[in-house]
C-alpha positions as CSV (number, residue, x, y, z in Angstrom):
1,M,10.1,56.9,95.4
2,T,11.3,55.1,92.3
3,A,12.2,57.3,89.4
4,L,10.5,56.7,86.2
5,T,12.7,56.2,83.2
6,V,11.8,56.5,79.6
7,D,13.5,54.1,77.0
8,R,14.9,56.1,74.2
9,P,15.1,54.7,70.8
10,V,18.6,53.4,70.2
11,S,20.0,53.7,66.7
12,P,21.0,50.3,65.3
13,A,24.7,49.5,65.3
14,P,26.3,49.1,61.9
15,P,26.4,45.5,60.8
16,A,29.6,43.7,61.6
17,P,31.5,42.2,58.7
18,A,30.9,38.6,58.0
19,S,34.4,37.6,59.1
20,A,33.8,39.1,62.5
21,A,30.6,37.2,63.2
22,T,30.8,34.6,65.9
23,G,31.8,31.3,64.5
24,A,31.7,32.5,60.9
25,R,34.5,32.2,58.4
26,P,35.1,34.3,55.3
27,S,33.7,32.9,52.1
28,W,37.2,32.7,50.5
29,L,38.4,30.6,53.4
30,R,35.4,28.2,53.2
31,L,36.2,27.8,49.5
32,A,40.0,27.6,50.0
33,V,39.9,24.6,52.4
34,P,38.1,22.1,50.0
35,V,40.0,23.4,47.0
36,G,43.3,22.9,48.9
37,A,42.3,19.4,50.0
38,V,41.4,18.4,46.4
39,A,44.7,20.0,45.2
40,V,46.7,18.0,47.8
41,I,45.0,14.8,46.6
42,C,45.9,15.6,43.0
43,V,49.5,16.4,43.9
44,I,50.0,13.2,45.8
45,G,48.2,11.2,43.1
46,A,50.4,12.7,40.4
47,V,53.5,11.7,42.4
48,I,52.2,8.1,42.8
49,G,51.2,7.7,39.2
50,S,48.1,7.2,37.1
51,E,47.9,3.5,37.9
52,V,46.9,2.1,41.3
53,P,50.1,1.3,43.1
54,S,50.9,-2.4,43.9
55,W,51.4,-1.6,47.6
56,L,47.8,-0.4,47.9
57,D,46.4,-3.9,48.5
58,A,44.2,-4.8,51.4
59,R,44.6,-8.6,50.6
60,V,40.9,-9.2,51.3
61,G,40.7,-12.1,48.9
62,P,43.3,-14.3,50.6
63,R,41.9,-13.5,54.1
64,A,38.4,-14.4,53.0
65,D,39.6,-17.7,51.6
66,D,41.3,-18.5,54.9
67,V,38.1,-17.7,56.9
68,Y,36.0,-19.8,54.6
69,D,38.5,-22.8,54.9
70,W,38.3,-22.4,58.7
71,T,34.4,-22.6,58.7
72,V,34.5,-25.7,56.5
73,R,36.9,-27.4,58.9
74,N,35.0,-26.4,62.1
75,N,31.4,-26.3,61.2
76,G,30.6,-29.4,63.2
77,T,32.7,-28.9,66.4
78,H,33.1,-25.2,67.1
79,W,30.8,-23.6,69.7
80,L,29.8,-20.9,67.2
81,F,28.1,-23.6,65.1
82,T,26.8,-25.9,67.9
83,G,25.7,-23.2,70.2
84,V,24.5,-20.4,67.9
85,F,23.9,-21.4,64.3
86,D,22.5,-24.9,64.9
87,P,19.8,-23.8,67.3
88,I,18.8,-21.0,64.9
89,S,18.7,-23.4,62.1
90,T,16.5,-25.9,64.1
91,G,14.1,-23.1,65.1
92,L,13.7,-21.8,61.6
93,T,13.1,-25.3,60.2
94,R,10.5,-26.1,62.8
95,T,8.7,-22.8,62.3
96,Y,8.6,-23.4,58.5
97,D,7.4,-27.0,59.0
98,V,4.5,-25.8,61.3
99,T,3.6,-23.0,58.8
100,L,3.6,-25.4,55.9
101,W,1.5,-27.9,57.9
102,V,-1.1,-25.3,58.7
103,L,-1.3,-24.2,55.0
104,E,-1.7,-27.8,53.8
105,S,-4.2,-28.6,56.5
106,L,-6.4,-25.7,55.4
107,R,-6.5,-27.1,51.9
108,W,-6.9,-24.7,49.0
109,T,-10.4,-23.6,50.0
110,G,-9.3,-22.7,53.6
111,V,-6.3,-20.8,52.4
112,L,-8.4,-18.7,50.0
113,A,-11.0,-18.2,52.7
114,L,-8.3,-17.1,55.2
115,A,-6.9,-14.7,52.6
116,G,-10.3,-13.2,52.0
117,L,-11.0,-12.8,55.7
118,I,-7.7,-11.0,56.4
119,G,-8.1,-8.9,53.3
120,W,-11.6,-7.9,54.2
121,R,-10.6,-7.0,57.8
122,T,-7.6,-4.9,56.7
123,G,-8.7,-3.3,53.4
124,G,-12.3,-4.0,52.9
125,T,-14.1,-5.9,50.2
126,K,-11.9,-4.8,47.3
127,A,-8.7,-6.0,49.1
128,A,-10.3,-9.3,49.9
129,V,-11.4,-9.9,46.3
130,V,-8.1,-9.0,44.9
131,G,-6.2,-11.1,47.4
132,V,-8.4,-14.2,46.8
133,L,-8.3,-13.9,43.0
134,S,-4.5,-13.3,42.9
135,L,-3.9,-16.3,45.2
136,A,-6.3,-18.4,43.2
137,G,-4.3,-17.5,40.0
138,C,-1.4,-19.5,41.4
139,G,-3.6,-22.6,41.3
140,V,-5.0,-21.7,37.9
141,L,-1.5,-21.7,36.5
142,G,-1.0,-25.2,38.0
143,F,1.4,-24.3,40.9
144,W,-0.7,-24.5,44.0
145,D,1.5,-26.9,46.0
146,D,4.7,-25.1,45.0
147,T,3.0,-21.8,46.0
148,M,2.3,-23.2,49.5
149,I,6.0,-24.1,49.9
150,T,7.1,-20.6,48.7
151,L,4.4,-18.9,50.8
152,A,5.5,-20.7,54.0
153,I,9.1,-19.6,53.5
154,M,7.9,-16.1,52.7
155,L,5.7,-15.8,55.8
156,V,8.5,-16.9,58.0
157,S,11.0,-14.6,56.3
158,V,8.7,-11.6,56.4
159,V,7.8,-12.1,60.1
160,V,11.5,-12.4,61.1
161,S,12.3,-9.3,59.0
162,L,9.7,-7.3,60.7
163,V,10.6,-8.5,64.1
164,I,14.1,-7.4,63.5
165,G,13.5,-4.4,61.3
166,V,10.7,-2.5,63.1
167,P,12.4,-2.2,66.5
168,L,15.7,-1.2,64.8
169,G,13.8,1.4,62.8
170,I,12.3,2.8,65.9
171,W,15.8,2.9,67.5
172,C,17.3,4.6,64.5
173,A,14.5,7.3,64.5
174,R,15.1,8.0,68.2
175,S,18.9,8.0,68.0
176,T,21.0,9.8,65.4
177,T,24.1,7.8,66.5
178,V,22.4,4.5,66.0
179,D,21.1,5.7,62.6
180,R,24.6,6.5,61.4
181,G,26.0,3.3,62.8
182,L,23.4,1.0,61.2
183,R,23.3,2.8,57.8
184,G,26.4,1.2,56.5
185,F,25.2,-2.3,57.6
186,L,21.9,-1.7,55.9
187,D,23.6,-0.6,52.7
188,A,25.8,-3.7,52.7
189,A,22.8,-6.0,53.4
190,Q,20.8,-4.5,50.5
191,V,23.5,-4.3,47.9
192,M,25.8,-7.1,48.8
193,P,25.0,-9.7,46.0
194,A,23.3,-12.8,47.3
195,F,25.9,-14.8,45.5
196,V,28.5,-13.5,47.9
197,Y,26.8,-14.3,51.3
198,L,24.8,-17.3,50.1
199,L,27.7,-19.7,50.4
200,P,28.9,-18.6,53.9
201,V,25.3,-18.7,55.1
202,L,25.0,-22.2,53.7
203,V,28.1,-23.2,55.6
204,A,26.7,-21.7,58.8
205,F,23.1,-22.9,58.7
206,G,23.1,-25.9,56.5
207,I,21.1,-26.7,53.4
208,Q,17.5,-25.9,52.4
209,V,15.1,-23.9,54.6
210,P,17.3,-22.1,57.2
211,T,19.7,-20.8,54.5
212,A,16.8,-19.6,52.3
213,V,15.2,-17.8,55.3
214,V,18.4,-16.1,56.5
215,A,19.4,-15.0,53.0
216,T,16.0,-13.6,52.4
217,V,16.0,-11.7,55.8
218,I,19.4,-10.2,55.1
219,F,18.2,-8.9,51.8
220,A,14.7,-7.7,52.9
221,V,15.2,-6.3,56.4
222,A,16.8,-3.0,55.2
223,P,13.5,-1.4,53.9
224,A,11.7,-2.3,57.1
225,V,14.4,-0.4,59.1
226,R,14.6,2.6,56.7
227,L,10.9,3.2,56.2
228,T,10.1,2.8,59.9
229,S,12.7,5.3,60.8
230,H,11.6,7.6,57.9
231,G,8.0,7.4,59.0
232,L,8.7,8.3,62.6
233,R,11.1,11.1,61.6
234,S,8.4,12.5,59.3
235,V,5.8,12.8,62.1
236,P,5.0,16.6,62.4
237,V,6.7,18.2,65.4
238,V,3.4,19.9,66.4
239,S,1.9,16.4,67.0
240,T,4.7,15.3,69.3
241,E,4.8,18.6,71.1
242,V,1.0,18.4,71.8
243,G,1.5,14.9,73.2
244,T,4.4,16.1,75.4
245,S,2.4,19.0,76.7
246,F,-0.3,16.6,77.9
247,G,2.3,14.8,80.0
248,S,2.9,11.8,77.7
249,T,5.9,9.7,78.5
250,R,8.3,8.7,75.6
251,R,6.7,5.3,75.5
252,Q,3.2,6.8,75.3
253,L,4.3,9.3,72.7
254,L,5.7,6.5,70.6
255,L,2.7,4.2,70.9
256,K,-0.1,6.7,70.9
257,V,1.2,9.5,68.5
258,Q,4.2,8.6,66.4
259,L,3.5,5.0,65.4
260,P,-0.2,5.8,64.4
261,L,0.9,8.8,62.4
262,A,3.7,6.8,60.7
263,R,1.4,3.9,59.8
264,R,1.2,4.7,56.1
265,T,5.0,4.8,55.7
266,M,5.4,1.7,57.8
267,L,2.9,-0.2,55.7
268,L,5.0,0.8,52.7
269,G,8.0,-0.7,54.5
270,L,6.0,-3.9,54.9
271,N,5.2,-3.8,51.2
272,Q,8.8,-3.4,50.3
273,V,9.8,-6.2,52.6
274,I,7.3,-8.5,50.8
275,M,8.4,-7.4,47.4
276,L,12.1,-7.8,48.0
277,A,11.6,-11.1,49.8
278,F,9.7,-12.5,46.8
279,G,12.3,-11.0,44.5
280,I,15.1,-13.1,46.0
281,V,13.1,-16.4,46.2
282,V,14.6,-17.7,43.0
283,L,18.2,-17.3,44.3
284,A,17.2,-18.9,47.6
285,S,15.9,-21.9,45.7
286,I,19.5,-22.6,44.7
287,V,19.9,-24.4,48.0
288,G,17.2,-26.9,47.1
289,I,14.1,-25.7,48.9
290,G,11.9,-26.2,45.8
291,G,8.7,-24.2,45.4
292,L,8.1,-21.7,42.7
293,G,11.7,-20.6,42.6
294,G,12.8,-24.1,41.9
295,E,10.4,-24.3,38.9
296,V,11.8,-21.0,37.6
297,L,15.4,-22.3,37.8
298,E,14.4,-25.5,36.1
299,G,12.9,-23.6,33.2
300,L,15.9,-21.4,32.8
301,R,18.3,-24.4,32.8
302,R,16.3,-25.7,29.8
303,V,16.3,-22.2,28.2
304,D,12.5,-22.5,28.1
305,V,11.0,-19.0,28.6
306,G,7.5,-20.3,29.0
307,A,8.5,-22.9,31.6
308,A,10.3,-20.1,33.6
309,F,7.7,-17.4,33.0
310,A,4.7,-19.4,34.3
311,P,6.0,-20.0,37.8
312,G,7.4,-16.5,37.8
313,L,3.9,-15.2,37.1
314,A,2.7,-17.4,40.0
315,I,5.2,-15.6,42.2
316,V,3.8,-12.3,41.1
317,F,0.2,-13.5,41.9
318,A,1.3,-14.7,45.4
319,A,3.1,-11.4,46.1
320,V,0.2,-9.3,45.0
321,A,-2.2,-11.4,47.2
322,L,0.1,-11.1,50.3
323,D,0.6,-7.4,49.6
324,R,-3.1,-6.6,49.3
325,I,-4.3,-8.5,52.3
326,S,-1.5,-7.2,54.6
327,T,-1.3,-3.5,53.5
328,G,-4.8,-2.7,52.2
329,E,-6.4,0.5,53.5
330,R,-10.1,0.4,54.1
331,S,-12.1,2.9,52.1
332,V,-15.8,3.6,51.5
333,R,-17.1,5.0,48.3
334,R,-19.4,8.0,48.4
335,G,-23.0,7.0,48.3
336,T,-22.5,3.6,49.9
337,R,-23.0,2.6,53.5
338,P,-20.2,0.8,55.3
339,V,-20.8,-2.7,56.5
340,R,-21.4,-2.5,60.3
341,L,-20.4,-5.4,62.4
342,P,-22.5,-6.7,65.3
343,E,-21.9,-4.8,68.5
344,A,-20.3,-7.9,70.2
345,W,-17.8,-8.2,67.4
346,R,-16.9,-4.5,67.4
347,Q,-16.3,-4.5,71.2
348,R,-14.4,-7.8,71.1
349,P,-12.0,-8.1,68.2
350,A,-10.7,-11.4,69.6
351,L,-14.3,-12.8,69.2
352,L,-14.4,-11.6,65.6
353,A,-11.0,-13.3,64.9
354,A,-12.1,-16.5,66.6
355,T,-15.3,-16.6,64.6
356,G,-13.4,-16.1,61.3
357,L,-10.9,-18.8,62.1
358,I,-13.7,-21.3,63.0
359,A,-15.4,-20.5,59.7
360,V,-12.1,-21.1,57.8
361,A,-11.6,-24.4,59.7
362,V,-15.1,-25.5,58.8
363,I,-14.5,-24.7,55.1
364,A,-11.3,-26.7,55.2
365,L,-13.0,-29.7,56.9
366,V,-15.8,-29.7,54.4
367,T,-13.3,-29.7,51.6
368,K,-11.5,-32.7,53.1
369,V,-14.8,-34.6,53.6
370,V,-15.9,-34.2,50.0
371,G,-12.4,-35.3,48.8
372,A,-11.4,-32.0,47.1
373,D,-8.0,-31.6,48.8
374,D,-6.2,-30.6,45.6
375,F,-6.8,-27.6,43.5
376,P,-9.3,-28.6,40.7
377,S,-7.4,-29.6,37.6
378,A,-10.4,-28.4,35.5
379,L,-9.6,-24.8,36.5
380,T,-5.9,-24.9,35.5
381,I,-4.5,-23.6,32.2
382,D,-1.0,-24.0,30.6
383,I,0.5,-20.8,29.4
384,R,4.0,-22.1,28.6
385,Q,3.5,-22.7,24.9
386,P,1.7,-19.4,24.3
387,V,4.5,-17.5,26.1
388,N,7.1,-19.3,24.0
389,D,5.2,-18.5,20.8
390,A,5.0,-14.8,21.8
391,V,8.7,-14.7,22.6
392,D,9.5,-16.2,19.2
393,W,7.3,-13.6,17.4
394,V,8.8,-10.7,19.3
395,N,12.3,-12.0,18.6
396,E,11.5,-12.3,14.9
397,H,9.7,-9.0,14.3
398,L,11.2,-6.6,16.8
399,R,14.9,-7.3,17.1
400,N,15.7,-6.2,13.6
401,G,12.7,-3.9,13.4
402,V,11.5,-2.3,10.2
403,P,13.3,-0.1,7.7
404,V,13.7,3.6,8.8
405,V,12.2,3.0,12.3
406,G,14.7,0.3,13.3
407,G,14.3,-2.3,16.1
408,T,15.7,-3.2,19.5
409,G,19.0,-3.9,17.9
410,S,19.3,-0.3,16.8
411,F,18.4,1.0,20.2
412,S,20.9,-1.4,21.8
413,D,23.7,-0.2,19.5
414,F,22.9,3.5,20.2
415,L,22.9,2.9,24.0
416,V,26.2,1.1,23.9
417,L,28.0,3.3,21.4
418,H,26.8,6.8,22.5
419,V,26.1,6.4,26.2
420,L,27.6,3.4,28.0
421,T,30.9,3.2,26.2
422,P,31.8,6.9,26.4
423,M,30.9,7.0,30.1
424,R,33.0,3.9,30.8
425,D,36.0,5.2,28.7
426,L,35.8,8.5,30.6
427,L,36.1,6.9,34.0
428,L,38.8,4.4,32.9
429,A,40.9,7.1,31.1
430,A,40.9,9.4,34.2
431,P,43.7,8.6,36.7
432,W,42.4,6.9,39.8
433,W,43.4,9.7,42.0
434,L,41.5,12.2,39.8
435,V,38.3,10.2,40.3
436,I,38.9,10.2,44.0
437,A,39.5,14.0,44.0
438,A,36.3,14.5,42.1
439,V,34.3,12.4,44.5
440,V,35.8,14.2,47.5
441,A,34.9,17.6,45.9
442,I,31.3,16.4,45.3
443,G,31.0,15.1,48.9
444,W,32.4,18.3,50.3
445,A,30.0,20.4,48.3
446,S,27.1,18.2,49.3
447,A,27.6,17.9,53.1
448,G,31.0,19.2,54.2
449,P,34.4,17.5,55.1
450,G,32.9,14.5,56.9
451,L,31.1,13.2,53.8
452,A,34.1,14.1,51.6
453,A,36.4,12.0,53.7
454,L,34.0,9.1,53.8
455,C,33.5,9.1,50.0
456,G,37.2,9.4,49.4
457,L,37.9,6.5,51.7
458,C,35.3,4.4,49.9
459,F,37.0,4.9,46.6
460,V,40.4,4.3,48.1
461,G,39.0,1.1,49.5
462,V,37.9,0.1,46.0
463,A,41.4,0.6,44.8
464,A,42.8,-1.4,47.7
465,L,40.5,-4.3,46.8
466,R,42.3,-4.4,43.4
467,T,39.1,-4.0,41.4
468,W,39.4,-0.4,40.2
469,D,38.9,-0.9,36.5
470,L,36.0,-3.3,36.9
471,S,34.4,-1.0,39.5
472,M,34.7,2.0,37.1
473,D,33.0,-0.1,34.4
474,T,30.2,-0.9,36.9
475,L,30.0,2.7,38.1
476,S,29.5,3.9,34.5
477,Q,26.6,1.5,34.0
478,V,25.1,2.4,37.4
479,L,25.2,6.2,36.7
480,V,23.5,5.7,33.3
481,I,20.8,3.5,34.9
482,I,20.2,5.9,37.7
483,V,19.7,8.8,35.3
484,I,17.3,6.8,33.1
485,T,15.4,5.4,36.1
486,V,14.9,8.7,37.8
487,A,13.9,10.3,34.5
488,I,11.2,7.7,34.2
489,A,10.2,7.3,37.8
490,V,9.9,10.9,39.0
491,P,7.3,12.0,36.4
492,I,5.3,8.8,36.8
493,G,5.5,9.2,40.6
494,I,4.2,12.8,40.3
495,W,1.4,11.6,38.1
496,V,0.5,8.8,40.4
497,G,0.7,11.0,43.5
498,R,-1.8,13.5,42.0
499,S,-4.4,10.9,40.8
500,D,-6.0,8.1,42.8
501,R,-7.3,6.5,39.6
502,V,-3.8,6.4,38.1
503,E,-2.4,5.0,41.4
504,R,-4.9,2.1,41.2
505,M,-4.0,1.4,37.6
506,V,-0.2,1.5,38.1
507,R,0.1,-0.3,41.4
508,P,-0.4,-3.9,40.0
509,L,2.3,-3.1,37.3
510,L,4.7,-1.9,40.0
511,D,4.1,-5.1,42.0
512,A,4.7,-7.3,39.0
513,A,7.9,-5.4,38.0
514,Q,9.3,-5.6,41.5
515,V,8.5,-9.2,42.4
516,M,8.9,-10.9,39.0
517,P,12.3,-12.6,39.5
518,A,14.9,-10.9,37.4
519,F,16.0,-14.2,35.9
520,V,12.5,-14.5,34.4
521,Y,12.3,-11.3,32.4
522,L,16.0,-11.4,31.7
523,V,15.5,-14.2,29.2
524,P,13.1,-12.4,26.9
525,V,15.2,-9.2,27.3
526,V,18.2,-11.2,26.1
527,F,16.2,-12.4,23.1
528,L,15.3,-8.8,22.3
529,F,18.6,-7.0,22.9
530,N,21.2,-9.8,22.6
531,V,23.8,-10.6,25.2
532,G,25.8,-7.7,26.5
533,R,25.4,-4.7,28.8
534,V,22.1,-3.5,27.5
535,P,20.0,-6.4,28.8
536,G,21.5,-5.8,32.2
537,V,20.6,-2.1,32.0
538,I,17.0,-2.8,31.0
539,A,16.6,-5.4,33.8
540,S,18.0,-3.0,36.4
541,I,15.7,-0.2,35.3
542,V,12.6,-2.4,35.4
543,Y,13.7,-3.6,38.9
544,A,14.6,-0.2,40.3
545,V,11.8,2.0,39.0
546,P,8.9,0.8,41.3
547,P,10.4,1.9,44.7
548,C,11.2,5.3,43.3
549,I,7.7,5.7,41.9
550,R,6.2,4.6,45.2
551,L,8.3,7.0,47.4
552,V,7.7,10.0,45.1
553,N,3.9,9.1,45.3
554,L,4.2,8.8,49.1
555,G,6.0,12.0,49.5
556,L,3.5,14.0,47.5
557,R,0.5,12.5,49.3
558,E,2.1,13.2,52.7
559,V,2.3,16.9,52.0
560,P,-0.2,18.5,54.5
561,V,-3.3,20.0,53.0
562,A,-2.8,23.4,54.7
563,P,0.2,24.6,52.7
564,R,-1.5,23.6,49.4
565,E,-4.7,25.4,50.3
566,A,-2.7,28.5,51.3
567,A,-0.9,28.5,48.0
568,T,-4.1,28.1,46.1
569,S,-5.8,30.9,48.1
570,F,-3.0,33.2,47.0
571,G,-3.7,32.4,43.3
572,A,-1.1,29.7,42.6
573,T,-1.9,27.5,39.7
574,P,-1.7,23.6,40.1
575,R,1.7,23.7,38.4
576,Q,3.0,26.3,40.8
577,V,1.6,24.4,43.8
578,L,3.4,21.3,42.6
579,F,6.8,23.0,42.0
580,K,6.7,25.6,44.8
581,V,5.0,23.6,47.6
582,Q,4.6,19.8,47.1
583,L,8.0,18.9,45.5
584,P,10.1,20.9,48.0
585,M,8.1,19.5,51.0
586,A,8.4,16.0,49.5
587,A,12.1,16.3,48.8
588,R,13.2,14.0,51.6
589,S,10.9,11.2,50.5
590,I,11.9,11.7,46.8
591,M,15.6,11.5,47.7
592,L,14.9,8.3,49.7
593,G,13.4,6.9,46.5
594,I,16.5,7.8,44.6
595,N,18.5,6.2,47.3
596,Q,16.6,3.0,47.1
597,T,17.0,3.1,43.3
598,I,20.8,3.2,43.7
599,L,20.9,0.3,46.1
600,L,18.6,-1.8,44.0
601,V,20.6,-1.1,40.8
602,L,23.8,-2.1,42.5
603,S,22.2,-5.3,43.8
604,M,21.4,-6.2,40.2
605,V,24.9,-5.9,38.8
606,V,25.7,-9.6,39.5
607,I,22.6,-10.7,37.5
608,G,23.6,-8.3,34.7
609,A,27.1,-9.9,34.8
610,L,25.5,-13.3,34.0
611,I,24.4,-12.1,30.6
612,G,27.5,-10.2,29.6
613,S,27.4,-6.8,31.3
614,G,30.8,-7.4,32.8
615,G,32.1,-5.1,35.5
616,V,32.8,-6.0,39.1
617,G,29.6,-8.1,39.3
618,L,31.5,-10.7,37.2
619,E,34.0,-11.2,40.0
620,T,31.2,-12.3,42.4
621,V,29.9,-14.8,39.8
622,Y,33.4,-16.2,39.4
623,G,33.7,-16.3,43.2
624,L,30.7,-18.6,43.5
625,T,30.9,-20.7,40.3
626,K,34.6,-21.4,40.6
627,S,34.7,-21.6,44.5
628,E,37.1,-18.6,44.7
629,I,35.4,-17.1,47.7
630,G,38.0,-14.4,48.2
631,R,37.5,-13.1,44.7
632,G,33.8,-13.0,45.1
633,V,34.1,-11.2,48.5
634,A,36.4,-8.6,47.0
635,G,33.9,-7.9,44.2
636,G,31.0,-7.8,46.6
637,L,32.8,-5.4,49.0
638,S,33.6,-3.1,46.0
639,I,29.9,-2.9,45.2
640,V,29.1,-2.1,48.8
641,L,31.7,0.7,48.9
642,L,30.3,2.2,45.7
643,A,26.8,2.0,47.3
644,V,27.9,3.7,50.5
645,A,29.4,6.7,48.6
646,L,26.5,7.1,46.3
647,D,24.0,6.7,49.1
648,R,25.6,9.3,51.4
649,I,25.8,11.8,48.5
650,T,22.2,11.4,47.5
651,Q,21.0,11.4,51.1
652,S,22.8,14.7,51.7
653,W,20.8,16.2,48.8
654,G,17.6,15.2,50.6
655,G,17.8,18.0,53.1
656,R,20.4,17.0,55.7
657,P,22.2,19.9,57.3
658,R,25.5,20.8,55.7
659,R,28.5,20.5,57.9
660,T,31.2,23.1,57.4
C-alpha cells in the first residue's frame, strides 16, 4: 500500500547575490572591462603621438595601381577575361539588344498598352493610368527614343539584381552566419562610389552596355537582399509555428507562409532597386550608352540647367511608371464593385496573359500600318527655356534674399560657420587615437566587445589608408546630414504611416527625389547656395530622405492591429498608442531606414566633392579624373570603412541582442 504524502509549502530561499548567479558578473566588473579597454587605447595612443604614425600604412594605393596595370596588360589573353568576363559581357549585350528590339517593335502605342495592361493586373485601374501617363510624359518631353534605350538597360539591370538579390536575401534570413558574412559586402556595394569601381568594371567588361548593367547591379542589388531578409525575419513567429505544426517542410514553409507574408516588404525592396538603378543611370552613361543619362550629361557639360533638367524629369517619369506597374497593390473603393474577369481567364492566368499580349501586338501592328511609328511631335513640349528662366529668377531673388529675412546665402553661411565647421574642427583637433577610443566606447555600449573591436578596426583601417584628416572632414558632414535627415524623415514618415491620403500625396515626391539624378538638382542647388559644402549637404539630404520616410511608414503600417486595439481599449490616446505601441514595435524598421540613410549619404560624398565639399570623396574624383587608381581606391575604401562602423552601430540600436 502506497503511503500518501502531502506537499508542505516551502519557504522561498533568500535571493542569491548578483555576483553568485550563474554566468553573471558584478556590475562594476562589466563596467571596468570596457573602461579599461578604452584606457589602454588612450595610453598607447598617447605614447605613439597625436599624429597618425608613418609606419601605419597599408600601402593600398600602390597595390591597387599594380593590379590595375596587370588588368590592362592581360585583358585580352588571360582566362579570367576570355573565360569569365567576355561570356558575361556577350550575354548582357545580347539580352539588352533583344529587350530594346522588343520595345522598338511594339512602337510607342504598344509600349503604353503593355504598361497599362501590367499596371491594371498588378495594381488595378489607378496603377494602370498612372503608369501609362508617366511613361507618356517621357514622349511629351521629347525623349521617347532615349527613354526606350534607358528602359531596356534598366529592365535588364533590375531583373539581374532581383535574380541575385532575392535568393541571397532568403539565404541571409535563414542563416545568421551568411547574414553577417554578406553584410560587409552589401555595405561596400552600396556606399563604394561608382567612380571607384566604374573603371575596373570597364576594363573587365568592355565599353557600353555590359559595364553600365554591371555597375547598376552592384549599386542596386543591396536593397533587394536587405529588404528580402528583413521581410522574412519580420514574419510573425506564430505564423511559422502554425505552418510547422501542420507538417510543412522548410521549403513549403518558405513558399506558402513566409514569402506571402513578406510580400509587402519585398515589393518595397523591388521599389528601392528600381529607384537606385535609375539614380545611377547618369553615371552609367559615362561609358557611352546614350539614353536619358547621356542627355543629362550633355546638358551639364554646357552648364545648361534646362537641357539637363528635361531628360532628368523624363527619368523620373520612367521610374514612376516602372514603379507603379510593378509594385502597385490592388484596392477597391467602398461602394464600388470590383471588375470580375470571365471564368476562363480567372482559372487560366496564362490565357489572360496570352490574350493581353495578343492585344498589345495588334495595337503595335496597327500603329505600324498607319505609319505612326514615332511619338507624335504635336504632343511634345519643350521645357528647357522655362526651366532656365525659373533658375535665373530664383538665383536673382532668393540667393541674396530680402532685408531682415535674408536668403539662401545667409542660411549657407549659418550652416557652415555654426554647424559644419565646428564639427569638423572638433574631429580634426582630437588626436586620432582619442577618436578611435570614443568609437570603441560607443560600440561597446551599443552591442558589446565584438562591435567595439570591429568599429575600432574600421577607424584604424582609415588611418592605415592615410586618409585620416579627409575622412574626419567627411565624417563631420555625414553626421550633420544624418541628424538633419532623420529630423525631417521620421516625423514625415510617422505622418505618412498614419494617413493613407498623405501617403498618396507624398509618394510621387519621394519617387522624384530619389530617382532624379543628383547631377540634375545639384546645378540649381549650386546656383542657390554657391559652391562649397552646403550644396553637397542639401543634395545628400534630398537623396537620403525618401528611404527613411518609406521604412518608417512601412514599420508603422506593419504593426499588428491587436496591440493597437488593446491599448485603445485600455484608454490610451492616439499619441500614447503611437509612442508606447507603434514606435517601439516599428523600431527595427525605423533603424533600417536610418541605416539606409547613412549608406546613401556616404554614397553621395563623391558627388558633393565635385562641387567643393571636399573630404575623402575628393580623393576618388582625383583617382578617376587623373588616372590615379590607387588614390581613388584608398578614398573609396575609407568611405566603406566609415559606412561599416556607422551601419553596425545603428543596426545594434535597432533591437539586436547585446553581447557582453
